[in-house]
N, C-alpha and C positions, 0 to 999 in steps of 0.2 A: 582855667578853661583854655582849650587850644586856640591858636591863632585863627582868626576868621578865614584867612586864605587857605588854611590847611584843614578846614572842617570836613570836607568831603574827599580828602586824599587818603586812600587806604594805606598808603605807605608812610603817612605822617604819624609821629608818636602821639599817644593820647594820655590824658591824666588818669590816675587811678579812679575807678568807679564810673568813668564816662564810657558809654557804649557807643561806638560809631556804627551807624546803620550801613548795611551793604549798599554799594552803589547801584542806582537804578538806571535802566536804559535811558539814554538821552540826558541824564542829569550830570552836571559838572563836566560835560564833554566826554564821558565814558560810555561806550556802546557795548551792547551784549556781545559775547564771543560768537564768532560765526558758527553755524551748525556744522557738525562733524559729518563729512561725506561717508556713506556706507562703504565698507571695505569691498574692493573689487575682487571678484572670484578669480582664482588662478586659472589661466587658460589650460585647455587639455594638452596642448603641445607647448614645449619650451620655445623660447624665441629662436633658437637655432633651428629646431625642427619646423617652425613656422616659415622661416626663410627657405628651408629646403622644399617645403610644400609649394611655396609660391614659385620657386624655380621650376619645379616639376610641372606646375600648371601652365607655365609659359611655353613649355614644349607641347604644342597642340597635338602633334602626332601621338606622343606618349599618353597624353591625358585622355584623348578620345579612344585610344586603343584600350586603356584601362576600363573605360565605361563599356565599350563593346564586349570586352572579355568578361567583365563582371556580369553583364546581362546574359551572355551565353552560358557562363558557368552556373549562374543562378537558375536559369531554365533547366540545365542538365541536372541540377540537384533535385528538381521536381519532376524527374523523368517519369516516375510512376503515374503522375497526373497528366502527362502529355502522351505517352505511348505505353499502353497496357492492354492486355486481353481481359482484364477484369474491370467492371464498371466502377466509377468513382462513387456513385450513390444509387441505391435501388429502393423503390417504394413498393412494398408488397402488403396488401390488405391493411393499409393505413400505417404500417410500421416502416421505418427507415433502416437500411442496412448499408454498411460501408465495406464492400468486398476488397477494396484496396488495402485496408488495414487488418481485416479479420477473415477467418476461415468460416465459411458457411456451407454446410452439406446441402445436397439437393433436396433432402427431406424438409429443410427449412422453408422451401418454396412449393411444397406439395408434391415433390418427386418421390421416387422409390429408393434411391441409393443414398447411403450415408457418406459417400465420397464427396469431395468438393464439387460444387456445381460448376458445370461448363457453361459459362454465360453466353458463349457464342452459338450454342446449339439452339435450333428453333423451338425444341420442346421446352427448354428452360425459359426462354424468352416468353413463350406463350403462357407458361404457368405464372410467371411474374405479372404479365400484363392483364391476365384474366382473373387473377386471384386464386389460382389452383384448379382450373377447370380440367376435369379428368379427360375430356376429349382432346386435350393437347398432346396426348401420347399417340393419337391416331391421325388427326388432321391439324397439325400445328400451323402450317402455312395458311390454311383457310381461316382459322380463327385469328391469326395475326392480321391478315388482310381485313377481316371484319372489324377488328378493334381499331385499326388505323383509319378505317372509313367512318368511325364514330359509332359503331354498333356495340351492343351489350349482350354477347352470347351467353346463354345459360341463365339459370335462375339465381344461382349464388355468385353473381358477378361483382368483382371488386376491381376497379380500375387501378392499374399500376404503371410504373414507368421505370426506365433505365437511363441513367446519365453516363454516357461513354466518354473516354478521353478523346482528344482530337485525332489521335492515331490509335485505332482499336487493336493494336498488335504490340506484344512485348518483344524483347530482343530474341527470345527463344520460341516464339509462336510459329508453328509450321502452318502455312496457309494453303488452302485449296485453290491453286491458281488456274486449275482447269487446263493445264498444258505443261510443257517441259519447264524445268527450272534451270538456270535463273530466267525469270520473266521480266520483260521491259517495264518501265514506268507506265502506270495507268491510273484510273480514278481511285482504285483501292490502295495502291502502293505508289506513292508519289516519286520514290526513287527506285522502284522495282524491287525484286527479291534476289537473294543469293542462290547458290546451287542447292540449298536444302529448303528452298521456298520460305525463308525467313525475311521479314520486312527490313530492307536496308536502312530506311530512315530511322526506325526504332533502334537498330543496332548502332547507327552513328551517334544518336543521342546518348545512349548508355555507354558506348565506347569512348566518347568525348569525356564524360564524367569519370570513367575509370582511368583514363590516361592522365587527366589532370590530378586526380586524387593520388595516384601512384607517384606522379612527378613531385607533387608538393611534399608528400611524406618523405620520399627519398632525399629530396633536396634539403629539407630542414635537418634531417638527421645527419647526412653527410657534411653539411656546412658546420654544424655544431662540433662534430668530432674533428673535422679538419682544421677548424679555427683554433680549437683548444690545443691540438697537437702542434700546429705551427707556431702558436704563441709561446708554448713552453720551450720549444726548440730555439726559437729566435731570441727569447729573453734571457735564458740561462746560458745557452751556448756550451762551449767546451766539450767534454766527453759525452755529456748527455745528448747534445746535438749530433755528435759524430756517430754514436751508437744508434740513435734513432734513425738517422739517415740511411745507415746500412740495412737496418731492418725494413725500412720502407722500400728500398731498392729490391730487396728479396721478395717482399710481398707483392709489389707491382709486377714483377716478372712471372708471377703465378698465372697459369692459363685459366682465367675465370670461366670461360665457356665449358671447359671440361669439368670443372667443379660443379657448375650448374647442372650439367647433364647427369653427373653421378648422384647429386643430391635429389634431383627430381626422379631418378630411377629408383632410389631407395625410399624416399618419403612421399613421392607423388607431387604433382603440380598444384600449387595454391598461390593465392595473391600474397599472403604475408610471408611465405617462404621466399618468394621472388623479391619482395621488399628487403628481407634480411640479407639475401645474397648480394643484391645490388648495393646496399649500404656497406656491406663487408668489403667490397672491392672498389667502392667509389669514393670513400673518404679521403684518400691521398691527393685528390685533385686540387684541393685548396691549401694543402700543407706548404707547398713550395712558395706560393705567393705570400701567405701570412708570415712564414718564417723569414723571408727576405725583408718584408716591411719591419718586422720586429728587430732584426739584426741591424737595420739602418737606424731605427729610432731609439735603440736602448742607450746610446751614448749622447742623446740630446740633453740640453740644459734642463728642461723641465723634468726629465726623468731623474737626473742627478739631484735636482732640488727635492723631488719627492722622496728619494731615498734618504737624503740628509735629514728630512723632517720625520723620518721613521714610518712612512707609509708602507703598508704591506705590499709584497710583490704582486699578489693577485689583484689588489686594487689598482696598482700602477698598470698592470697588463691590460685589464679589461675595462677600466674606467678612463684611463688617460691615453694609452697607446693604441688600443683597438679602434677607437673612433678615427684616428689618423690613418689607420690601415684599411678603412672601410672602402675607400675608392677603388683600390686594386682588387679587393675582395668582391665588391659588387660588380666590377667589370667582368669577373669570371663567371658570375651566376648565370647569365644567358647561355653560355656554353655548357654549363652543367645541366641546366634545364632541358635544353634541346638535345643534349647527349643522352639524358635519361629517357626522354620520349623516344628517341631513336633506338635505344637499347631495348625497351619494351616492344616496340614494333618489330625490331629485327628478330628477337627471340620468338615472338608469335609467328613471324613469317617463316622461320626455320622449324617451327613445331616444338620448341623447347621453352615456351613462355607459359602463359595462363592456360587453363583447361580449354578444350575446343568449344565448350558450351558458353564460355565467357564472351561478352560483346567486345571483341578486340579489333582495333583498327588495323593491326598488323595482319590478323587473320583475313580481314576484308581485302587487304592488298594481295595476299596469297591467292584468294579466290579470283581477283582480277587478273592475276598472271595465268591462272589455270583455265580461265574462261575468257579468252580474247574475243569471242563472239558476243560478249556482253560488255560493251564499252562503258556502260553506266557505272559499273563497279569500279573501274579504274578512275574515272572522272570524279566519282564521289570520294574515294580514298585520297586522291591527290588534292582536291579542294579542301577537304577537312584538315589534312596535315598542313597545307599551305597557310590557311587562315589561322590555325592554332599557333603555329610556330612564328608567323609574322607578328601577331599580336603580342606574344610573349617577348620577342626580341625588341619590339618598339617600347614596351613598358619598361623593361630593364635598361634600355638605353636612356630613357628619361630618369630613372632612379640613379643611374651612374652619374649623370650630369648634375643631379640635385645634390649628391653627396660630394661632388668635387669642390674642395675649398676655394679654388681659383674662381669658380663661378658663383659659389655661395656668398663670398664676401666682396665681390666686385662692386 
C-alpha cells in the first residue's frame, strides 16, 4: 500500500491493482482548475487601423466634416424621395401605388390615356382623390376644393390621397412660374428657377449626387491604376522604369480636351464615356509619387530581408512597401478629388461635359454667368462648390494625418 502521505497525490506512484481516486475540489489542498474564459472575438479593425481611427477622431474638424458630408451625401442618394414630380405613395380606391418606383398609366386612376399619369395635373389629382369621378375632366378644381373641405362628391366616391416629396419637382421638371424665367426664390421654389423654369434646389440635390459619384468612381479607378504603375516602376527600376517614364511623358502631353471633343462628337455625350476619358488621362497623377516612394524604399533592410526569405515581389510591393508609401499617396488624394470635380464642372461650363438635360453644377454656373440679373444662381453654385470642396479637403487632411507614422506611433 502506498505511503499515507502520498495517498492523494496524483503524481505519486501506486501499487498494482490500487486505483487512486481523482482529486476532489478542496481535498488535499487541490482546487479545481479555473474556468476557461471564452475566446474574445477578433476586432473588425487591426490594432494599427484602430490607432489610425483614434488619430482621425482626434482631428475634430475632419471628424465632423466626415459626418456632415456623410449626411449630405446620404440625403442626395435619396434624391428621388426629396425632390420629385412623382408622388412617393398614392392611395386610389383602397389600393396603394408607388409612382417613384413604377410606371402607372392614367387609365390606372380612371383616366383616358395609356401614357404615364401626370400627377401634377388637377385632373389626375381629382381622379385619385375622388376615386375616379368622371366630373374631374370638367370641373377638377371645384371637386378638389370640395374634397379638401371634407365633402364627398358623387355617388361612387372613394377617398384617396397623394404623398408628395418635400420638393414636388424633379431636376428636369419645367414649372409654370407665371412670368419670365429665371424666377427668384418664392414659396414654391426655395432657391428659384433657372432660365428654363427648372427648380434650382432640385437640380442642386441631384447635381451634388452626380458630382460626388463621378468623383468617387474616377478617383478609385485612377488611384488603382496609378499606384500599380508607380509601384512597378519604382520597385523594378532599370529599363522598365526608363521606358515607362518616356511613355508617360508622351501620354501626358496629349491634349485631352481635344480628345474629349472628338469622342463626344462621334459617340455623343454620356456619363460613362466621360468617366472613361477622365480615367484615361488622369491615372498618371499618382505615378510619380508612388514611384519615388518605391525607389526610396526598395533598398531598405526589411525589403532585402523579405527577398532573402523568398517572399514574392508582389507581396513585398503591396503588403510591405505600399503601406509605407500611403502617406504621400493620401496627401495627393485631395488634389485629385478637387481636380476631378473641377474638371467635370469646367467641361459642363464649356458645353463639352454631360448632356444638357443632366443636373450639372457646371451648367448651373454657366447659367449664372449668362443671367447676371439672377444673382441667386451664382450664389447657389458658389455655396454648393464651396461646401462640397471644403468638406472633402478637411476629411482627407484628417486621413493624411491618421496615416502619418510620426503621428500614429507617437
